[in-house]
C-alpha positions in Angstrom: 160.0 70.8 101.0 158.7 68.0 98.8 155.3 68.2 97.1 152.5 66.0 98.4 149.5 65.6 96.3 146.3 64.7 98.1 145.4 62.2 95.5 148.6 60.2 96.4 147.4 59.8 100.0 143.9 58.6 99.5 141.7 57.3 96.7 138.6 59.2 96.0 136.7 60.7 93.1 137.3 64.3 92.3 134.2 66.5 91.9 131.9 63.9 93.4 132.9 63.1 97.0 134.0 64.6 100.3 137.8 65.0 100.1 138.3 66.7 103.5 139.9 63.7 105.3 142.3 63.2 102.4 143.3 66.9 102.5 143.9 66.7 106.2 145.9 63.5 105.8 148.1 65.1 103.2 148.7 68.2 105.4 149.5 66.0 108.4 152.0 64.1 106.4 153.6 67.3 105.1 153.7 68.7 108.7 155.3 65.5 110.0 158.1 65.8 107.5 158.8 69.3 108.7 156.8 71.1 106.0 155.8 70.6 102.4 153.2 71.4 99.7 149.8 69.9 99.5 148.9 70.1 95.8 145.5 70.0 94.3 144.7 68.8 90.8 142.7 70.9 88.4 139.0 70.6 88.9 136.7 71.0 91.9 137.8 69.4 95.2 134.6 69.0 97.3 134.7 69.2 101.1 131.9 68.7 103.6 133.0 70.1 106.9 131.1 69.2 110.1 131.2 70.4 113.7 133.8 67.5 114.3 135.8 67.6 111.1 137.0 70.7 109.3 140.0 71.7 107.2 143.1 71.8 109.3 145.8 74.3 108.3 149.2 73.6 109.6 152.4 75.6 109.9 155.1 75.1 107.3 152.6 73.5 104.9 151.6 75.3 101.7 148.4 74.5 99.8 148.4 75.1 96.1 146.6 74.2 92.9 148.1 72.9 89.8 146.5 75.7 87.8 143.8 78.3 87.6 141.2 75.5 87.5 142.0 74.1 90.9 139.1 74.9 93.2 138.2 73.9 96.8 134.5 74.1 97.3 132.3 73.5 100.3 129.3 71.3 99.5 125.9 73.0 99.8 124.2 72.5 103.2 127.4 71.7 105.0 129.6 73.6 107.4 128.7 76.0 110.1 129.4 79.5 108.9 127.5 81.6 111.4 
């Protein structure tokens, strides 16, 4: 399994934007290759899930940070967690 970094698949600003689509693109690419690793850089990776777009977890795909400072955080006021 090769490592796929989300930043390699889409250009966006860490800590400031919604990275959900880029994460899903990276996991789809890894899945299409038969498996792989989606790697997150240090810092906060913001996501803004909606009723139509959420974080998709796929088989044979591992999600990992590059260190203890890698955080995936849901933006305030987004998502449906009822």
